[in-house]
C-alpha positions as CSV (number, residue, x, y, z in Angstrom):
1,X,111.4,93.0,99.2
2,X,110.4,96.6,99.7
3,X,109.7,96.9,95.9
4,X,107.6,94.0,96.1
5,X,105.7,95.3,99.2
6,X,104.9,98.6,97.3
7,X,103.3,96.3,94.4
8,X,101.1,94.9,96.6
9,X,99.8,98.1,98.1
10,X,99.4,99.3,94.7
11,X,97.5,96.4,93.6
12,X,95.2,96.8,96.4
13,X,95.0,100.6,96.0
14,X,93.8,100.1,92.3
15,X,91.9,96.8,92.9
16,X,90.7,96.3,96.3
17,X,90.6,92.4,97.2
18,X,92.9,91.5,94.3
19,X,94.4,88.0,95.2
20,X,97.7,88.9,93.7
21,X,98.2,91.5,96.1
22,X,98.0,88.9,99.0
23,X,100.2,86.3,97.0
24,X,103.0,88.8,96.8
25,X,102.5,89.8,100.4
26,X,102.8,86.2,101.3
27,X,105.7,85.7,99.6
28,X,107.5,88.6,100.8
29,X,106.6,87.6,104.5
30,X,107.6,84.0,103.7
31,X,111.0,85.0,102.4
32,X,111.5,87.4,105.6
33,X,110.4,84.5,107.9
34,X,107.4,87.1,109.4
35,X,104.9,84.2,110.4
36,X,102.5,86.7,111.4
37,X,102.2,88.6,108.1
38,X,102.3,85.2,106.3
39,X,99.3,84.1,108.3
40,X,97.6,87.5,107.6
41,X,98.2,87.3,103.8
42,X,97.0,83.8,103.8
43,X,93.6,84.9,105.8
44,X,93.1,87.9,103.4
45,X,93.6,85.7,100.5
46,X,90.8,83.1,102.0
47,X,88.6,86.0,103.0
48,X,88.5,87.3,99.1
49,X,89.0,84.2,97.4
50,X,85.3,83.3,96.4
51,X,84.2,87.0,95.4
52,X,87.4,87.7,93.5
53,X,87.0,84.3,91.4
54,X,83.7,85.4,90.7
55,X,85.0,88.7,89.2
56,X,86.2,86.3,86.3
57,X,89.4,88.4,86.0
58,X,91.6,87.2,82.9
59,X,94.7,87.1,85.1
60,X,93.0,84.5,87.5
61,X,92.5,82.1,84.5
62,X,95.8,82.6,83.1
63,X,97.6,81.8,86.6
64,X,95.3,79.1,88.0
65,X,98.1,77.1,89.4
66,X,99.5,79.9,91.5
67,X,96.1,80.8,92.8
68,X,95.5,77.1,93.6
69,X,98.7,76.5,95.2
70,X,98.5,79.5,97.5
71,X,94.7,78.7,98.3
72,X,95.9,75.1,99.4
73,X,98.9,76.4,101.5
74,X,96.4,79.1,103.1
75,X,93.8,76.4,103.9
76,X,96.6,74.1,105.6
77,X,97.7,77.0,108.0
């Protein structure tokens, strides 16, 4: 889990607002049963979702199902 957390931090350092960072943070939080961090990762994802999707990143197109799934879970919570 520490490596995944570092990955999320690195993604955000290089690309502030990148949705994959919040997904990684959310997965780490879920596996550690850290509901506060999971809730925060979902809120951050939603906060950045619209702007990031307008950025038209290739990786977002390639991983649409992952983004859609995380968005649906984030909106439920």
